Each structure stands twice: as C-alpha cells, then as structure tokens.
C-alpha positions in Angstrom: 11.9 7.3 -15.3 10.2 5.2 -12.5 12.3 1.9 -11.6 10.7 -1.6 -11.7 11.7 -2.1 -8.0 8.6 -3.9 -6.3 6.2 -1.4 -4.4 4.0 -3.1 -1.6 0.1 -3.0 -2.8 -0.7 -1.1 0.5 -4.3 -0.4 -1.0 -5.1 -3.8 -0.7 -5.2 -3.5 3.1 -8.5 -1.3 2.4 -10.7 -4.0 0.8 -13.5 -4.3 3.0 -15.9 -6.5 0.7 -16.9 -9.1 3.8 -19.5 -10.9 1.5 -16.6 -12.4 -0.6 -13.9 -14.7 -0.2 -10.4 -13.3 -0.8 -7.3 -14.8 -2.0 -4.0 -13.7 -2.8 -1.6 -15.5 -5.3 1.7 -14.5 -6.4 3.5 -16.3 -9.2 6.9 -14.7 -10.2 5.8 -11.1 -11.1 2.2 -11.7 -11.2 0.8 -10.7 -8.0 -2.9 -10.9 -7.6 -5.9 -10.4 -5.1 -9.0 -12.3 -6.1 -12.4 -11.9 -4.5 -15.1 -14.6 -5.4 -18.4 -15.7 -4.1 -17.1 -19.3 -3.3 -13.5 -20.7 -2.3 -11.2 -20.5 -5.0 -9.4 -23.6 -5.9 -5.7 -22.1 -5.8 -4.2 -24.8 -7.7 -6.6 -24.3 -10.6 -5.8 -20.7 -10.7 -2.1 -21.2 -10.4 -2.2 -23.5 -13.4 -3.9 -20.8 -15.4 -1.4 -18.3 -14.5 1.6 -20.6 -15.2 -0.3 -21.2 -18.2 -0.5 -17.7 -19.5 2.9 -16.8 -18.4 4.4 -19.5 -20.2 2.6 -18.7 -23.4 3.8 -15.1 -23.3 7.2 -15.9 -22.1 7.5 -18.4 -25.1 6.3 -16.2 -27.4 9.0 -13.6 -26.1 11.8 -16.0 -27.2 10.6 -16.1 -30.9 9.9 -12.3 -30.9 11.7 -10.1 -28.2 10.0 -7.0 -29.8 7.0 -8.2 -27.9 8.6 -7.4 -24.6 10.2 -3.9 -25.5 8.5 -2.4 -28.2 6.8 1.1 -27.6 4.4 1.2 -30.3 2.1 -1.7 -31.7 3.6 -4.8 -33.6 2.2 -7.3 -35.7 2.0 -10.9 -34.1 2.1 -14.3 -35.7 -1.4 -15.8 -37.0 -0.9 -18.8 -34.7 -0.2 -17.0 -31.4 -1.7 -17.7 -28.4 -5.0 -16.0 -27.6 -3.8 -13.8 -24.9 -0.8 -12.8 -27.4 -3.5 -11.5 -30.0 -5.7 -9.9 -27.3 -2.6 -7.7 -26.0 -1.6 -6.8 -29.7 -5.0 -5.9 -30.7 -5.4 -3.8 -27.4 -1.8 -2.3 -28.3 -2.9 -1.3 -31.9 -6.2 0.5 -30.8 -4.1 2.3 -28.2 -1.0 2.8 -30.1 1.3 1.6 -27.4 3.6 -1.6 -26.8 1.8 -4.8 -26.2 3.1 -5.5 -22.9 1.3 -2.2 -21.6 -2.0 -4.6 -21.9 -0.5 -7.4 -20.0 -1.8 -6.8 -16.4 -5.2 -6.4 -17.8 -5.0 -9.1 -20.2 -4.2 -11.7 -17.4 -6.8 -10.3 -15.0 -9.3 -11.0 -18.1 -8.3 -14.2 -19.1 -8.2 -15.7 -15.4 -11.4 -13.9 -14.7 -13.3 -15.5 -17.5 -12.0 -18.6 -16.5 -13.7 -18.3 -13.3 -16.9 -17.3 -14.8 -16.8 -20.8 -16.9 -16.2 -22.7 -13.6 -19.3 -21.1 -12.2 -18.4 -18.5 -10.3 -20.9 -15.8 -9.9 -18.9 -12.8 -8.4 -15.4 -12.5 -9.6 -12.9 -9.3 -9.1 -9.3 -9.8 -10.0 -7.0 -7.3 -9.1 -3.6 -7.5 -10.7 -1.2 -4.3 -9.8 -4.3 -1.7 -9.9 -5.8 -3.2 -12.9 -9.2 -4.9 -12.3 -11.6 -7.6 -14.2 -15.1 -7.4 -12.5 -18.1 -9.3 -12.6 -20.4 -8.8 -9.6 -24.3 -9.2 -8.5 -24.3 -6.1 -6.4 -23.3 -2.5 -6.8 -19.2 -2.1 -5.7 -17.3 0.7 -4.9 -13.6 0.8 -6.4 -11.4 3.5 -4.8 -9.1 5.7 -7.2 -5.6 6.4 -5.5 -4.1 9.7 -7.0 -1.0 9.9 -4.3 -1.1 11.8 -1.2 -3.3 14.6 -2.0 -6.2 15.0 0.5 -8.5 16.3 -2.2 -8.9 13.0 -3.9 -8.5 10.8 -0.9 -12.1 9.6 -0.7 -12.7 9.4 -4.7 -14.4 6.2 -5.4 -16.1 5.0 -8.4 -19.6 2.9 -8.1 -19.7 0.1 -10.7 -23.3 -1.5 -11.0 -24.0 -4.9 -11.8 -25.4 -4.2 -15.4 -22.1 -2.5 -16.3 -20.1 -5.8 -15.4 -18.1 -7.9 -16.6 -15.7 -4.9 -17.0 -12.1 -3.8 -16.8 -11.1 -1.0 -14.5 -7.7 -0.1 -15.3 -5.1 2.5 -13.9 -1.9 3.9 -15.0 0.0 6.9 -13.3 3.3 8.8 -14.3 3.8 9.6 -10.6 2.9 6.5 -8.7 4.0 2.8 -9.0 6.7 1.1 -11.2 5.5 0.9 -14.6 6.9 3.1 -17.4 5.0 6.1 -18.2 6.1 9.2 -20.3 3.6 11.6 -18.6 2.9 13.4 -15.2 -0.8 12.4 -14.6 -1.5 11.2 -10.9 -4.2 8.8 -12.0 -5.7 7.9 -15.4 -8.6 5.2 -15.0 -10.3 3.5 -18.0 -13.3 1.4 -17.8 -13.9 -0.9 -20.8 -15.9 -4.4 -21.3 -12.2 -5.4 -22.6 -9.8 -5.2 -19.7 -6.8 -5.6 -22.1 -7.8 -2.5 -23.7 -8.5 -0.7 -20.7 -5.0 -1.2 -19.6 -3.3 -0.5 -22.7 -5.4 3.0 -23.1 -4.8 3.8 -19.6 -1.1 3.8 -20.1 -1.6 5.9 -23.5 -3.6 8.5 -22.1 -1.2 9.0 -19.1 1.7 9.3 -21.7 -0.2 12.5 -22.8 -0.6 14.5 -19.9 2.4 17.0 -18.6 0.4 19.6 -17.5 -3.4 20.5 -16.7 -3.6 21.9 -20.3 -3.1 18.5 -21.8 -6.5 17.3 -19.8 -9.0 18.2 -22.7 -6.7 16.5 -25.3 -6.0 13.3 -23.5 -9.9 12.9 -22.7 -10.6 13.5 -26.7 -8.3 10.8 -27.5 -9.4 8.5 -25.2 -13.2 9.2 -26.3 -12.0 8.3 -29.9 -11.2 4.9 -29.0 -14.3 2.5 -29.6 -15.3 0.1 -26.6 -14.5 2.6 -23.8 -17.1 2.9 -21.4 -15.7 5.8 -19.2 -12.5 7.5 -18.2 -11.2 9.6 -15.1 -8.3 11.7 -15.5 -6.4 13.2 -12.4 -3.6 15.9 -12.5 -2.6 17.4 -9.3 -5.8 19.4 -8.2 -7.6 18.7 -11.6 -10.1 15.9 -12.4 -11.8 15.5 -15.6 -14.3 12.6 -16.7 -16.2 11.2 -19.4 -18.6 8.3 -20.1 -20.4 5.8 -17.8 -18.5 7.1 -14.8 -20.6 7.3 -11.4 -18.7 8.6 -8.4 -20.0 7.2 -4.9 -21.2 9.9 -2.4 
C-alpha cells in the first residue's frame, strides 16, 4: 500500500500554456493549479475551496463512514451538493465516495469560475482535471519512468469541453489503489464520476490479462466519453480518445 506522504507535483513544471494566466493555490490538502483566460481573484477561489472543504469536513463529523468506506454509501437527503455528487459517482463506479473528492472539487470550482464569466478554465487537482477551453489543448499522460509512454498526450478539442480528465495509478502517487496499473485516465463530462471510475478501473488491474476486463467495466458506465489504460508496456483505449501526434 502506498503512503499518504505528500509528493511534489513535478508534472506542473511541464505546463507551457502561455496564453493563459497560471495560479497555484493550496488550502490544507487541497493543492490546485488553475489556468484561466483572465486574472484570477485568489480570495474568491480560496473562499470557495474553504466552503467545499467545510461542507465535506462537517459532513464527516455526522457520518465518518463517508471518509473510510471503500464501497458506496447512502447520504442524507439534505447533504450538500458536493457530498451528493461524490456519492452518486461512487455508486456508479462501486467505490467509496472519497474516491471522487479531487474530481468533485475541481468540477465545482471550475463551474463557479464559468459562472463568474471565465471562458477558459483548467483546474488540476493532483492529476485530476476539469477543463473548459476555446482551443485545442494537450494533456500529457504520465505513466512512470517508462520511455515508451514519455511523450504520450491527449488532444482535447473545445467541443468536447467542459470535461473531466481524471487519472489513477497503482504505481505512482500517494492515493490508495488495489491494482498495479501505471495509469488509468478516464474522460467524462462528469469530473466526479471520472475520478471515481479511474480508481475503480485501476483497482481491477494486476496483470496485462486484466486489461480487456477492466476496459469492459469502464465502457459499461454511462456518461463516460473515453478511457486510456496503461500497464507496463501495454496500452488499451476506448471512446472519444485522440492522441496528439
């Protein structure tokens, strides 16, 4: 099992989107990189981060199963929207609700910025991304130190956004995984679901023989646009996935 020790997000050093304003904000464990088409009001985004964190943390005091459950659990009818969103995603992916927390945070904050009039918003939260763009963008896939996948990138077209692009790995990073996939990337209009399903799919992979079964599971979930699964020197993909040449 991997530890929960903080690991520096070195991949952020690779960002080269010079047409966007870049902002990095950290509030406790929430560590975000945000790209926007105009300067960001840090106080506004920090207030929103604190609000969603408070809603999640406050709910945990009422039901601590929400933090530790590895399977879906029902939530209260009057639970905050972000709690319900995480719960719904977990139910579809058959994982615990906290598997959706990074994608949910990115999605809720991204939609807040869109409502504020931003036209381009890219929020990266520990490898989980919410994106709304007016031009084609490249998103790199990091699958460890293998040179075979070193330059692998997805091409995201504007008409496909807003979209969630979420990643899970059994060999990289600190998040809990029961599998050994080097990288599972899920694309969905629902970033919370993309996050939860990336975890669920990665959990299924212990060898290359598991790849078809894992992909079949991913394909069976509605609202998924595409998927990329990498295990060592093996790659399998499905759906609306376009690799940049």
